[in-house]
C-alpha positions in Angstrom: -12.8 -60.0 -61.1 -9.2 -59.7 -61.9 -8.9 -56.1 -60.6 -9.7 -56.9 -57.0 -6.1 -58.1 -56.0 -4.7 -55.0 -57.7 -7.0 -52.7 -55.6 -6.0 -54.6 -52.5 -2.3 -54.3 -53.3 -2.7 -50.5 -54.0 -4.7 -50.0 -50.9 -2.1 -51.8 -48.8 0.7 -49.8 -50.4 -1.1 -46.5 -49.8 -1.8 -47.4 -46.2 1.9 -48.3 -45.7 2.9 -44.9 -47.2 0.4 -43.1 -45.0 1.7 -44.8 -41.9 5.3 -43.9 -42.8 4.4 -40.3 -43.3 2.5 -40.1 -40.1 5.5 -41.5 -38.3 7.8 -38.9 -40.0 8.5 -36.2 -37.5 9.6 -33.7 -40.1 6.8 -31.2 -39.2 7.6 -31.3 -35.5 11.3 -30.8 -36.2 10.7 -27.8 -38.5 8.3 -26.2 -36.0 10.9 -26.8 -33.2 13.6 -25.1 -35.2 11.3 -22.2 -36.1 10.5 -21.8 -32.4 14.2 -21.8 -31.4 14.5 -18.1 -32.1 11.4 -17.3 -30.0 12.7 -19.4 -27.1 16.2 -17.8 -27.3 14.6 -14.3 -27.2 12.5 -15.3 -24.2 15.6 -16.6 -22.5 17.5 -13.3 -23.1 14.6 -11.2 -21.9 14.2 -13.4 -18.7 17.9 -13.2 -18.0 17.8 -9.4 -18.4 14.8 -9.2 -16.2 16.5 -11.2 -13.5 19.5 -8.9 -13.6 17.2 -5.9 -13.5 15.4 -7.4 -10.5 18.7 -7.9 -8.7 19.7 -4.3 -9.3 16.2 -3.1 -8.1 16.6 -5.2 -5.0 19.9 -3.5 -4.2 18.2 -0.1 -4.6 15.2 -1.0 -2.4 16.5 0.7 0.7 17.4 3.8 -1.3 13.8 4.0 -2.6 12.4 3.5 0.9 14.6 6.2 2.4 13.7 8.6 -0.5 10.0 8.0 0.1 10.1 8.2 3.9 10.1 12.1 4.1 7.4 12.4 1.5 5.2 9.8 3.2 5.8 11.4 6.6 3.7 14.3 5.2 1.2 12.0 3.6 -2.5 12.4 3.8 -4.1 11.2 7.1 -5.9 8.4 5.2 -2.5 6.8 4.3 -1.1 7.3 7.8 -4.2 5.9 9.5 -4.2 2.8 7.2 -0.8 1.9 8.6 1.1 1.9 5.3 4.8 2.0 6.0 7.3 3.4 3.5 8.5 -0.2 3.0 5.1 -1.4 2.0 4.5 1.5 -0.3 7.9 1.0 -2.0 7.2 -2.7 -2.4 3.8 -1.9 -3.9 5.4 0.6 -6.3 8.0 -2.1 -7.4 5.2 -4.6 -7.8 3.3 -2.2 -10.0 6.4 -1.7 -12.2 6.9 -5.4 -12.4 3.2 -5.9 -13.4 3.4 -3.2 -16.1 6.6 -4.8 -17.5 4.9 -8.2 -17.5 1.9 -6.8 -19.4 4.2 -5.3 -22.0 6.2 -8.5 -22.4 3.0 -10.6 -22.7 2.0 -8.5 -25.7 5.4 -9.0 -27.2 5.5 -12.8 -27.0 
């Protein structure tokens, strides 16, 4: 059978080509470049969130002092639970942070 060596040669050539293509990282490089915009956007949002958190931290005492008179007249259930204005302000800020995180999760 004179065609057997030709088939073996073709098979080895195709195997070598397939090995070269599997080692080619073209697809990974393209996907990395396509994801660069998404990563940059995430970085900008995280930086803006950090600055916003820093500003919120500087305003924390103002929030507590603004809530203190309102919480002084709070329902007896809140007063008996021992919730201080500091704790309630912290819970309000945590709720705002959670809501922001849920919105950002849908965006990314």
